[in-house]
C-alpha positions as CSV (number, residue, x, y, z in Angstrom):
1,X,174.9,34.0,111.0
2,X,176.4,34.8,114.4
3,X,176.8,38.0,116.4
4,X,174.9,41.3,116.4
5,X,171.3,42.0,117.1
6,X,168.1,41.2,115.2
7,X,166.3,43.9,113.2
8,X,162.7,43.1,112.4
9,X,160.9,45.1,109.8
10,X,157.2,44.2,110.3
11,X,154.0,45.3,112.0
12,X,152.2,45.8,115.2
13,X,148.6,44.7,115.4
14,X,145.9,44.8,118.1
15,X,144.7,41.3,118.5
16,X,141.1,40.6,119.5
17,X,141.1,36.9,120.4
18,X,137.7,35.2,120.8
19,X,137.8,31.7,122.0
20,X,134.6,29.8,121.3
21,X,133.9,26.2,122.3
22,X,131.2,25.2,119.9
23,X,130.8,25.8,116.2
24,X,130.1,29.3,114.9
25,X,126.3,29.9,114.5
26,X,125.7,32.0,111.4
27,X,123.1,34.7,111.8
28,X,123.0,34.6,115.6
29,X,125.2,34.5,118.7
30,X,128.1,32.2,119.6
31,X,129.3,32.3,123.2
32,X,133.0,33.2,123.5
33,X,135.7,34.4,125.8
34,X,137.2,37.6,124.3
35,X,140.5,39.3,125.2
36,X,142.6,42.0,123.8
37,X,146.4,41.6,123.2
38,X,149.3,43.3,121.5
39,X,150.3,41.4,118.5
40,X,151.5,41.5,114.9
41,X,153.8,39.0,113.3
42,X,156.8,41.3,113.2
43,X,156.3,42.4,116.8
44,X,155.8,38.8,117.9
45,X,159.1,37.7,116.3
46,X,161.0,40.6,117.8
47,X,159.6,39.8,121.3
48,X,160.3,36.1,121.0
49,X,163.9,36.8,119.9
50,X,164.4,39.2,122.8
51,X,162.9,36.6,125.2
52,X,165.5,34.2,123.8
53,X,168.4,36.6,124.5
54,X,168.9,38.4,121.2
55,X,169.0,42.2,121.2
56,X,166.0,43.1,119.1
57,X,164.7,46.2,117.3
58,X,161.3,46.5,115.5
59,X,160.6,49.0,112.7
60,X,156.8,49.2,112.3
61,X,153.9,51.6,111.8
62,X,151.0,52.1,114.2
63,X,148.0,54.5,114.3
64,X,148.1,57.4,116.8
65,X,145.2,55.7,118.6
66,X,147.2,52.8,120.3
67,X,150.9,53.5,119.3
68,X,151.8,54.3,122.9
69,X,150.2,51.1,124.2
70,X,152.1,49.0,121.7
71,X,155.3,50.8,122.4
72,X,154.9,50.0,126.1
73,X,154.3,46.4,125.4
74,X,157.4,46.1,123.2
75,X,159.5,47.9,125.8
76,X,158.3,45.5,128.5
77,X,159.3,42.6,126.3
78,X,162.8,44.1,125.9
79,X,162.4,45.2,122.3
80,X,163.6,48.6,121.0
81,X,160.6,49.9,119.2
82,X,161.0,52.3,116.2
83,X,157.3,53.1,115.5
84,X,156.1,55.3,112.7
85,X,152.9,57.0,114.1
86,X,150.2,57.4,111.4
87,X,147.8,60.2,112.0
88,X,145.4,59.1,109.2
89,X,144.8,55.4,109.8
90,X,144.2,53.4,113.0
91,X,146.4,50.7,114.2
92,X,146.0,47.4,112.4
93,X,143.5,45.0,114.0
94,X,143.1,41.2,113.7
95,X,140.1,39.4,115.1
96,X,141.1,35.8,115.8
97,X,138.3,33.3,116.2
98,X,139.9,30.4,118.1
99,X,138.0,27.1,118.2
100,X,138.2,24.3,120.8
101,X,141.1,22.7,118.9
102,X,143.1,25.9,119.3
103,X,143.0,26.6,115.6
104,X,142.2,30.1,114.6
105,X,140.5,31.9,111.7
106,X,141.6,35.5,111.3
107,X,139.8,38.6,110.1
108,X,142.3,41.3,109.3
109,X,142.2,45.1,109.0
110,X,145.7,46.2,107.9
111,X,145.2,49.8,109.1
112,X,148.4,51.7,109.5
113,X,150.6,48.6,109.3
114,X,151.0,48.7,105.6
115,X,151.7,52.4,105.4
116,X,155.3,51.8,106.3
117,X,157.3,53.3,103.4
118,X,160.9,53.7,102.2
119,X,161.0,57.2,103.7
120,X,160.6,55.6,107.2
121,X,163.9,53.8,106.7
122,X,167.1,55.0,108.5
123,X,170.4,53.4,107.6
124,X,171.6,53.5,111.2
125,X,169.0,50.9,112.0
126,X,171.5,48.4,110.6
127,X,174.3,49.6,113.0
128,X,175.0,46.7,115.4
129,X,172.6,44.4,113.5
130,X,173.6,40.9,112.7
131,X,170.5,39.8,110.8
132,X,167.4,41.4,109.2
133,X,164.1,39.7,109.3
134,X,161.1,40.9,107.2
135,X,157.5,40.0,107.9
136,X,155.9,38.8,104.7
137,X,152.8,40.8,105.5
138,X,154.6,43.9,104.3
139,X,155.0,42.3,100.8
140,X,151.3,42.2,100.2
141,X,150.6,45.9,99.7
142,X,152.3,49.2,98.8
143,X,154.0,51.2,100.2
144,X,155.1,48.6,102.7
145,X,156.2,46.3,99.9
146,X,158.7,48.9,98.6
147,X,160.1,49.4,102.1
148,X,160.5,45.7,102.6
149,X,162.4,45.3,99.3
150,X,164.6,48.3,100.1
151,X,165.4,47.0,103.6
152,X,166.4,43.6,102.2
153,X,168.7,45.4,99.6
154,X,170.3,47.5,102.2
155,X,171.0,44.6,104.5
156,X,172.5,42.5,101.7
157,X,174.7,45.5,100.8
158,X,176.1,45.4,104.3
159,X,176.7,41.7,104.1
160,X,174.1,40.8,106.7
161,X,171.9,37.7,106.8
162,X,168.3,38.2,105.8
163,X,165.1,36.1,106.4
164,X,161.5,36.3,105.4
165,X,158.3,34.6,106.8
166,X,155.6,34.4,104.1
167,X,153.1,35.2,106.9
168,X,149.7,34.4,105.3
169,X,148.5,31.7,103.0
170,X,145.3,33.8,102.3
171,X,147.2,36.9,101.2
172,X,149.8,34.8,99.4
173,X,147.1,33.3,97.3
174,X,146.0,36.8,96.2
175,X,149.5,38.1,95.5
176,X,150.8,35.0,93.7
177,X,153.8,32.8,94.7
178,X,155.9,34.0,91.8
179,X,155.6,37.7,92.7
180,X,156.2,37.0,96.4
181,X,159.4,35.0,95.7
182,X,160.6,37.7,93.3
183,X,160.2,40.3,96.0
184,X,162.1,38.2,98.5
185,X,165.0,37.4,96.1
186,X,167.5,34.9,97.6
187,X,167.4,34.9,101.4
188,X,169.5,33.2,104.0
189,X,166.4,31.7,105.8
190,X,162.9,31.3,104.5
191,X,160.3,30.3,107.2
192,X,156.9,29.2,105.7
193,X,154.3,27.1,107.4
194,X,153.1,24.0,105.5
195,X,150.2,25.7,103.8
196,X,152.5,28.6,102.6
197,X,155.2,26.2,101.5
198,X,152.7,24.2,99.4
199,X,151.4,27.4,97.8
200,X,154.9,28.6,97.0
201,X,156.1,25.3,95.5
202,X,153.1,23.2,94.4
203,X,154.6,20.4,96.4
204,X,152.5,18.6,99.0
205,X,155.2,16.9,100.9
206,X,157.0,19.3,103.3
207,X,160.5,17.8,102.6
208,X,160.1,18.2,98.9
209,X,158.7,21.7,99.4
210,X,161.7,22.6,101.6
211,X,164.1,21.2,99.1
212,X,162.5,23.1,96.2
213,X,162.7,26.4,98.1
214,X,166.3,25.8,99.2
215,X,167.4,25.0,95.7
216,X,166.0,28.2,94.3
217,X,165.5,30.9,96.9
218,X,167.3,30.3,100.3
219,X,170.3,28.8,102.0
220,X,168.1,27.4,104.7
221,X,164.3,26.7,104.6
222,X,162.3,25.8,107.7
223,X,158.8,24.5,107.1
224,X,156.8,24.6,110.4
225,X,154.3,21.8,110.8
226,X,152.5,22.8,114.1
227,X,152.2,19.7,116.3
228,X,154.4,17.7,113.9
229,X,157.4,19.9,114.4
230,X,159.4,21.3,111.6
231,X,161.3,20.3,108.5
232,X,164.6,21.9,107.8
233,X,166.6,21.9,104.5
234,X,170.0,23.4,104.3
235,X,172.3,24.1,101.3
236,X,175.9,23.1,101.6
237,X,178.8,25.6,101.5
238,X,179.4,24.9,97.8
239,X,175.7,25.2,97.0
240,X,175.6,21.7,95.6
241,X,174.7,19.5,98.6
242,X,171.5,19.6,100.6
243,X,170.7,18.2,104.0
244,X,167.2,17.7,105.3
245,X,165.9,16.6,108.6
246,X,162.8,16.8,110.8
247,X,162.7,18.3,114.3
248,X,159.9,17.0,116.6
249,X,157.5,19.4,118.3
250,X,157.7,20.0,122.0
251,X,154.6,18.6,123.7
252,X,152.1,21.2,124.8
253,X,148.4,21.5,125.7
254,X,147.2,23.7,123.0
255,X,145.0,26.6,124.0
256,X,145.5,29.2,121.2
257,X,147.8,28.8,118.2
258,X,147.9,32.6,117.6
259,X,151.6,33.6,117.3
260,X,153.1,30.1,117.6
261,X,154.9,30.4,114.2
262,X,156.2,33.9,115.1
263,X,157.5,32.5,118.4
264,X,159.3,29.7,116.5
265,X,160.8,32.2,114.1
266,X,162.1,34.6,116.9
267,X,163.6,31.8,118.9
268,X,165.2,30.2,115.8
269,X,166.8,33.4,114.7
270,X,168.0,34.2,118.2
271,X,169.7,30.8,118.4
272,X,171.3,31.2,115.0
273,X,172.6,34.6,116.0
274,X,174.1,33.0,119.1
275,X,176.0,30.5,116.9
276,X,173.7,27.5,117.1
277,X,173.4,25.1,114.1
278,X,170.0,24.8,112.3
279,X,168.9,21.7,114.2
280,X,169.6,23.2,117.6
281,X,167.9,26.5,116.5
282,X,164.8,24.6,115.2
283,X,164.6,22.7,118.5
284,X,164.6,26.1,120.3
285,X,161.9,27.3,117.9
286,X,159.7,24.3,118.7
287,X,160.0,24.9,122.4
288,X,159.0,28.6,121.9
289,X,156.1,27.6,119.7
290,X,154.9,25.1,122.3
291,X,155.0,27.8,125.0
292,X,153.0,30.1,122.7
293,X,150.2,27.6,122.0
294,X,149.8,26.9,125.7
295,X,148.7,30.5,126.4
296,X,146.0,32.8,125.0
297,X,147.3,35.5,122.8
298,X,150.3,35.8,120.5
299,X,152.9,36.4,123.3
300,X,152.8,36.1,127.0
301,X,153.3,39.2,129.1
302,X,156.0,38.6,131.8
303,X,154.5,41.0,134.4
304,X,151.2,42.5,133.6
305,X,148.1,40.6,134.8
306,X,144.4,40.6,134.0
307,X,142.7,43.8,135.0
308,X,145.9,45.9,134.9
309,X,146.1,49.0,132.8
310,X,148.5,47.6,130.4
311,X,148.8,45.1,127.5
312,X,148.8,41.9,129.6
313,X,146.7,38.7,129.4
314,X,143.1,39.7,129.6
315,X,143.9,43.4,129.5
316,X,141.0,45.9,129.2
317,X,140.8,48.0,126.1
318,X,143.5,50.7,126.3
319,X,142.5,54.3,126.3
320,X,143.2,56.0,122.9
321,X,145.9,58.6,122.9
């Protein structure tokens, strides 16, 4: 997995991040600091990869309301944005409730994100691409599911590497592990977090879960463990030998865990495209994840600041277009 750029087939999402210090008070008010950010797992991965030096393209769908805002944020991050603009549905929104431990609970409106369809595919997207990454969110509903499966097929037909991030333990529970893994087929890299790995395998131990997935569905499985780092399991060239190891997390003062897994994935894939081995790539992923949890929002804006008219930290609500 070396050379070429990264193509991400995923989603853009408007993130509403509400950080509250105390427990939520049902039926009444809970004080919080609320900010608006550009997000979406696929978009976050593409931005993290670009920040790590990999030429990155994102195929996604956004509503006509905020498509221009998201396109500007992606361009600022160095990502080539191929956005399908949906006139019928608004851009996807996630309300992330972040507690004082930096853990978040998410309320999700898929909006236009899951309307991405096979007709939105263009074969030239693979020109100059070295690897395709699919956000697992697309596998939870049609027509995005059909588009994701088709993109994986087309990349494999070109001999390109492919990876999938299961994306959501909550949605995975509803879809079922078997169907999800069938949709993925065999991939080069599978990147679940610990909750997702346990749902997919029934194994509680992350090493055993990583081994199970590598034996059946991937050449390399990376199970991210948050502040405990990541477990990596690789299949040997002959497909008979397996190597497992743990990469420690990079120390960070956690503020908001939104997007940390996406940052890991983007940095990991960028490192692999640059020729790094899995251990080096996972170390780069842990550094990127630590940077992500130390800031509010899924991805830091390199130039826009609070109060500016763009998608930076603490940005005001953008004007619909």
